[in-house]
C-alpha positions in Angstrom: 3.1 -29.3 15.9 4.1 -31.0 12.6 5.7 -27.8 11.4 8.2 -27.7 14.4 9.4 -31.2 13.6 10.0 -30.5 9.9 11.4 -27.1 10.3 14.1 -27.9 12.9 16.0 -30.5 10.8 16.0 -28.0 7.8 17.6 -25.3 9.9 20.2 -27.8 11.3 21.0 -28.9 7.7 21.4 -25.3 6.5 23.6 -24.4 9.5 25.8 -27.5 9.0 26.3 -26.7 5.3 27.2 -23.1 6.1 29.9 -24.4 8.5 31.7 -26.0 5.5 31.2 -23.0 3.1 34.2 -21.7 1.1 34.8 -18.4 -0.5 34.0 -18.4 -4.2 35.1 -15.9 -6.9 32.5 -15.1 -9.5 33.4 -13.6 -12.9 30.8 -12.0 -15.1 31.4 -11.5 -18.8 28.9 -8.8 -19.7 29.8 -8.6 -23.4 27.7 -11.6 -24.5 23.9 -11.4 -24.2 21.8 -14.6 -23.6 18.4 -13.0 -24.3 16.9 -9.9 -25.9 13.9 -7.9 -24.8 11.5 -6.1 -27.2 11.6 -2.3 -27.0 7.9 -2.2 -26.1 8.3 -4.6 -23.2 6.3 -3.4 -20.1 6.3 -5.4 -16.8 4.4 -4.6 -13.6 5.1 -6.4 -10.3 2.3 -6.7 -7.8 3.4 -7.5 -4.3 1.6 -9.9 -2.0 1.9 -8.0 1.3 -0.8 -8.2 3.9 -1.8 -4.7 5.5 -0.5 -6.0 8.9 3.0 -6.7 7.5 5.3 -4.7 9.8 9.1 -4.9 10.2 10.8 -3.2 13.2 7.6 -1.5 14.2 7.2 0.1 10.8 4.4 -0.7 8.4 5.5 1.0 5.1 3.3 -1.2 2.7 -0.1 -0.1 4.3 -2.7 -1.3 1.9 -0.5 -1.3 -1.1 -0.4 -5.1 -1.6 -2.3 -7.1 -4.2 -4.7 -8.4 -1.4 -6.2 -4.9 -1.2 -6.2 -4.1 -4.9 -9.6 -3.0 -6.3 -9.7 -4.6 -9.8 -12.8 -2.5 -10.6 -10.9 0.9 -10.3 -11.3 2.7 -13.5 -7.8 4.3 -13.5 -6.2 0.9 -13.1 -8.2 -0.6 -15.9 -7.3 2.3 -18.2 -3.6 2.0 -17.3 -3.6 -1.7 -18.1 -5.2 -0.9 -21.5 -2.7 1.9 -22.2 0.4 -0.4 -21.6 -0.8 -3.1 -24.0 1.0 -5.5 -24.2 1.6 -5.8 -20.4 3.2 -8.5 -18.4 2.1 -8.8 -14.7 4.1 -10.5 -12.2 2.6 -11.4 -8.8 
């Protein structure tokens, strides 16, 4: 019940702010870099999808989310070791 009372004002505030929105032009200067990544940088993203996650009657993720990841799986452990150093995003 508490969720309904906090959720409705947020939606009304967002709707009101969109009604006053203006068009904005964005210019990107791609010649200047702000950071540099090492040549050996490897990053893996693990998604947090439950197996029951379905959109439009399709369930493409199946059991591919981190919630079903078997951390004892030998091939996974070897892959992590092979990509040293490795960054993991969840």
